[in-house]
N, C-alpha and C positions, 0 to 999 in steps of 0.2 A: 623553607617551608616544612613543618613537621608532617608526620603521617597523619596525625589527627586533623590537620588542616588542609590536606591535599584533596584535590578534586577525585571524587570516586570515579572508577571506570567499571563497566560491566562488559565482559567478554565471553563469547560461546566459542566452544571447542567442538568440532565434529569430525567424526569418522564416517567416510562413505565406503559402503562394502562393495566387493567386487561382483555380488550377485545378491538378490533378495533372499532374506532368511533371517533368523534370529540366533543370538548367541546361546550356547548350551548352559551358561551361568550368567548371572548379572555382570555387565561390564563395570569396571572399576578405574578410577582415575587416581594417580598419585603424583604429587609434586616432588621432584627430585631435589629440589632446592627451594629456598624463599617460602617455605610452607607457611610460616607465621604471617607472611605479607598477603596472603591469599584466603578467601573464604569461598568454599564450594557450595553452591546453592543445591538443596535437596528437594525442592518442591517438585511435583511432576511436571510443571510448565517448564522447568529450567534443566531437567536431567531426565534422560529416558532413552529408549530404543524403539524404532519402527523397523519394518522390512528393509529399508536401505541404509538407515543411518543409526549411529550412536552418538548422543550429544550430551554435553555438560555446560555449565555456565558458571563462571567465577567473578567474584567482586574483589577489588583492591583499593585501598586508600594510601598506599605506600607512595612516597616521592623520592626518587622517580620510580615510575611503575616498573617492577621487575619482569623481565623477559625470561621466565623460568624454563628449566628442562622438565618435561612431562612424560610420564608413562601411563598408557591406557592399556588394560587387558580386554580383549574381545574373544573370549573362549569359543572356538569353533568356527571363526569367521576370519576372512582375510580383507585387508584394507586396500582400496583402490586410490583413496584421497584422504588427506588430513587437512582439515580447514581451521584456521583461527580467524573467527568472524567470516569475512568474505575472502580471506587470503589463503591460498594454498601454501603449505610449508613442506620442507623436505622431511621425510620420516624413514625409519627403518622398522622392519617387523621380523621377530624372531619367535617362531611358535605363535603363542596367542598374545605376545607383548609388543606393543608399538612404542617407539620412543621418538621424541621430536623436541624442538625448542619452539616457544611460543612466538618468536619473532627473529628477524635477523639479529645476530650478535652486535650489541651497542647501537642498534638502530631502533629507538624508541618512537620514530615517527609512524611506525606501524599501527601505534594505538589509536591515531586519529581515524581509523578505519575499522576499528573494532566495534562489534555489536553483538547482539543476541544470536545464538547459534540457529534458531528456528525462524527467525524474521527474514522470510523470503520476499524481498520488496525490490521493485524497480519503478522508475518514475517515467512519465511519458508527457510530453508537451506537443499539442496539436501544431504540425507544421504550418497550418493555415493561419495561425495567429491567436490572438486572445490571451487573457491574463490567468488562464487556468493550468496548473500542473496536476497531473493525476498520479497518485501513488498506488500502483497495482500490487496488492498482495496476491501472492500466487499460492492458493489454497489447495494442497494435495491432500487427498483424504487420508493417506498413511500418517499425516501430522496431527491429525484431530486430538485434541487434548482437552482435559477439565470437562465442562459441560458439552462440548462438541463431540467428545468421545461416548457420552452416555445418551445423547439425543440423536434422532434421525439426521442423516447427512444433509446439510442445507444447500442442496445442489441448485434449487431454483433461485434462492436468495442470492447466492454467490455469483450466478450468472446474471441475475437481474441488477446487482449492484454495479457491475462493470458497464452494463449498457446504460444505466441511469447517470453514471459519473461522466461517461464519454459524451452522452447527449447533452448533459449539463455544460460540459466545456464548449461544445459547438454552439448552443443556444446563448451562452454568455458573450462568445465571440461576435454573434449576430447582434445581440442587444448593444454591445460596446460600439459597434459600427454606427448605430443610431445615436448613442450618447455623444460620440465624437463630432458627429455632423452638427450638433447643436451646441458644441463647446470649442469651435475653432480648431477642430481636429485633435483635440487632447481630452483625455478623461479628467473629470474634476476631483478625483480621489487618486491616491498614490498606491493603494494596496493591491495585492494579488490574491488569488484563490489557489488553494491546495485542496485536492480531493484525497481522503484516505478511506480505504475499504475496511471491512471487518476481517480479521484473521482467525483461523480456527486453531492454530498452534498456541495462542496466548502466550508468547514467551515473555511479555513485559509485566509490569506490576499490576496490570488490570485485565479483565477479561471482556473480550469484545462480544458481549452477548446481552440481549437477543441480537439477531442479525440486523446490521444497520451500516450506513455509510455516512462519512463526515465531510460536508462542505466547511472549509475553514477560511475565513477572510483574515488576512494578516497583513500588517505593515512591518517594515524592517528599514534600517538605515540604507542598505544596499538591496537592490532588485533580488528576490529569491533567496535571501539569507534565511537559513534554517533557525529553528528554535535553538538556543534561548536568546537569539538576537532580535526576536520579534518586539516591536514596541506596541502592537495592538494584535489581539487574537480572539476572534469570535468563532467558536467552534460549535457547529450544529450536529445533531444526531438525528438522521432520518431513518426511522425504524421500519422494517419491511415485515409484511405478513407471509404466510406460507406460499402464496402466489406471486411474491416479489412486489407487492404493491405497498406504498407508503401508508402508514397508519397515523404518525404524529411526528413532530420535530421537537426535540428536548435539547437544551443547552443554551449557552451565551445569555443566561438570564431569562430565558423564554421557554414556556411549555405550551406548545401550539397544536390543537386538535385540528382536524380538517376544517378548511375555510377560516381558520385563524392566521393572519399574516405574521410572519417573522420579518421584521425591518432590519436589515443589516446596514450599519452606519460606519463611516470612517472616524478617524480620531478628532475631526472637527464637528462631528455631529451631522454631516452630509449623508444623505441616503445613497447607498451603493447599489443595493438590490433587495427587492421584497420577494420572499420565498412562501409560497403558500401551498399546503397540502391539499389536493383536490379530493372530492368524494369519491372519484373513480380510482384513487390511489397514485395519481400522477401529481405533477407539481405545476403550479403557475409561477412564472418568473417575470417580474415587472421591474424595468430598469429606472433609473433616477429621472428619466424624461417621460415616463408614463407608458412606455411601450411594453406590452405583455406578450410572451410566448408561453405555450402550454406544453409540457412533457407529459405523454400518456402511454400506458402500456398498449402493446399491440391488441387489438379487439378480439383477435381469434386465438393467438398463441401465448399472449402474455408478455410481460416485461423480460422474461428470461430469454426470449427470442429476439425481439426488437423494442425499442422505445421510439415512438413518433413525436415530432414537434409540430404543433399547429400554431398559426395566427389566426385567431378566431376560429372557424372551422375549416380553414384551408391548410392542408398539409404543407409543410415546408421541407422537412427531411425525415428519413428513417435512419436509426443508428443501431449498430451492433458492435460490440467488443467481445472477442472470444479468446479465451485463455486455455492453453494446454500445458498445465503445470508438470506433466510427466515429461514431455518432450521439450519444454521450455520455449514456447512460441506464443506471442500476443499477436492478434489480428484485429484490425479495425475497418469498418466499412460505413460509408454514409451514401445515402441516395437522396439527392436533393429534388424537390418536386416544384413544378409550375403548373397551376391549373389542372392539377390532378395527374400530370404525367411527369415521368422521371426525366429530368433534363441534364443531370450530372451524377456519375458514379465515382465516389473517391475511396481509395483503399490504401492502407499503410499496415506495417508489420514490424515487429522486431523480435529477435531470438535472445534468449537469456539463459544462463546457468541454472538449471532447475534446483541446485544445491545451495546456491548463494543469492541468486537474483541478479547478479552482474550481467550487464549487457555483454554479449560476446563481440569482441572487436572485429572479428572475421565476418559478422553478419549485421552490418549497420542498419539503422531504420531505413526502410524504403517505401515510397509511396507515390502514387500516381492517380490521375483522374481520366475520365472519358466524359465527353458532352454530347448531347444529342441535339 
């Protein structure tokens, strides 16, 4: 395969500083070899510095992808870590100059894990079941870029999107139980759901603005295969106002204002779920067998604090997903209700590396529940 036909890769390189502060001069990256096989991105989304990080992103279409030696100058700062995407690499620092290799010598398998420097993402699946995987983008204020660096920090929308996504996963789990009961214990469709949140660093080729989250229905040959293996992909965009309430759904061939349903179908044309933005900024979710659950913002403190799920006017559960992007901690809490009283409290959490999004092996997901 020639360089012109090789599959392009995009890789982030990041220096984590020993303490917060800024370089005395602009950081610089220099390839010590294979310079002609790499392109250094220069847009502010792909190259920059914040209090804790210096980052660059590069593209290559060479075949095989070269694992080049690199030099980065960080005037006035010391490096605690050097990351190639989500991988720590060995480095040396002499004065302001850091040197390292982009991957283990002769080991090109590392490129399978390369990605953008500032895409701090981890995934979460509800241990209680259901077909939803949540992609949590860990939005740290120091990484705000583009529009998010010029506009007020979207703290409310960021907290709300995590609560909406988590509540969506639990509501879909409950709805799927009802669908299975009427279909011999099976779901009549083969797809899954992926939730993606907006990210303030915007490291990719598009900008996640205005604030919104994405419920994505997809089908693939094997369960939870990632793009580009999807054979069907219906991506919604649920936009949020300054109070974290939904205003409309755009995408997947639909532009739905409040009370206009978005009908999600599988590859055979069968209904999977109907999503309708409510006038109160919540969502009505209707299953393929006609059961409806309503997600609504907390009446007093809003969706950034809790999202409630109702069946009719009876509360079923209250959900909260709380992220600490500085410490690298995600926490989840559900309170299930019966006749207005809490009958079960369920909690889960995981720790992650705040500079990569990687789950920390020494801190596996832990969860538990108490019933009354």
